[in-house]
C-alpha positions as CSV (number, residue, x, y, z in Angstrom):
1,M,9.1,-4.2,-43.0
2,P,9.3,-3.2,-39.4
3,E,6.0,-2.1,-38.1
4,I,5.9,1.1,-36.0
5,C,2.1,1.4,-35.4
6,R,-1.2,-0.3,-35.9
7,F,-4.6,1.2,-35.5
8,Y,-8.2,0.5,-36.9
9,G,-6.7,-1.9,-39.4
10,I,-4.0,0.4,-40.7
11,I,-0.5,-0.8,-40.4
12,V,2.3,1.8,-40.6
13,F,5.9,0.8,-41.2
14,M,9.3,2.1,-42.3
15,N,12.1,0.4,-44.2
16,Y,15.8,0.5,-43.4
17,N,17.9,1.8,-46.3
18,D,14.9,3.6,-47.9
19,H,15.3,6.6,-50.2
20,D,14.9,10.3,-49.3
21,P,12.6,12.1,-48.7
22,P,11.7,10.9,-45.3
23,H,8.5,8.9,-45.5
24,F,6.5,6.0,-44.1
25,H,4.4,3.3,-45.7
26,A,0.9,2.4,-44.6
27,R,-1.2,-0.6,-45.6
28,Y,-5.0,-0.9,-45.1
29,Q,-6.7,-4.1,-46.4
30,D,-5.3,-4.4,-50.0
31,Q,-4.3,-0.7,-50.3
32,E,-0.9,0.5,-49.8
33,I,0.6,4.1,-49.8
34,T,3.8,6.0,-49.1
35,V,3.5,9.4,-47.2
36,E,6.2,12.0,-47.1
37,I,6.6,13.0,-43.4
38,Q,7.1,16.7,-43.8
39,T,4.9,17.5,-46.8
40,G,2.0,14.9,-46.6
41,I,2.4,14.0,-50.2
42,V,0.9,10.6,-50.9
43,Q,1.8,8.0,-53.5
44,G,-0.7,5.2,-54.0
45,T,-4.4,5.1,-53.1
46,M,-6.3,4.4,-49.9
47,S,-9.9,4.9,-48.8
48,R,-10.7,8.5,-47.6
49,R,-11.7,7.3,-44.2
50,A,-8.4,5.4,-43.6
51,L,-6.4,8.3,-45.2
52,R,-8.0,10.9,-42.9
53,M,-7.2,8.8,-39.9
54,L,-3.7,8.3,-41.1
55,F,-3.2,12.1,-41.6
56,D,-4.6,12.8,-38.2
57,W,-2.1,10.3,-36.7
58,S,0.9,11.5,-38.7
59,E,0.4,15.2,-37.9
60,R,0.1,14.3,-34.1
61,Y,3.3,12.2,-34.3
62,Q,5.4,14.0,-36.9
63,E,8.4,14.4,-34.6
64,E,8.3,10.6,-33.6
65,L,8.2,9.7,-37.3
66,M,11.2,11.9,-38.0
67,R,13.0,10.3,-35.1
68,N,12.3,6.8,-36.6
69,W,13.5,8.0,-39.9
70,Q,16.8,8.9,-38.3
71,L,16.9,5.6,-36.4
72,A,16.6,3.8,-39.7
73,R,19.5,5.8,-41.1
74,D,21.6,4.9,-38.0
75,K,20.5,1.2,-38.4
76,Q,18.9,1.3,-35.0
77,P,15.6,-0.3,-33.9
78,F,12.6,1.7,-34.4
79,E,10.5,3.1,-31.5
80,K,6.8,2.2,-31.5
81,I,4.4,5.1,-31.9
82,P,1.1,5.2,-30.0
83,P,-2.0,4.5,-32.1
84,L,-4.7,6.9,-33.0
85,V,-7.5,6.5,-30.3
């Protein structure tokens, strides 16, 4: 699964040939979630602290996430997104 960002132990990635709606995956320790880019709907569980950081990051980089979603549809390499600092 191609990684697009990593910060504070959270790994964010997208898959080629993934299903709609546009979303990304995140892993923290042994927890994994899927987050819809436009709505923020989460499937799975993650610690509150990690989830808050992930939401802060995804709100800041929503356009870049959507661009990567389109790159996946076009079978193009993903662009790295800056980490939360």
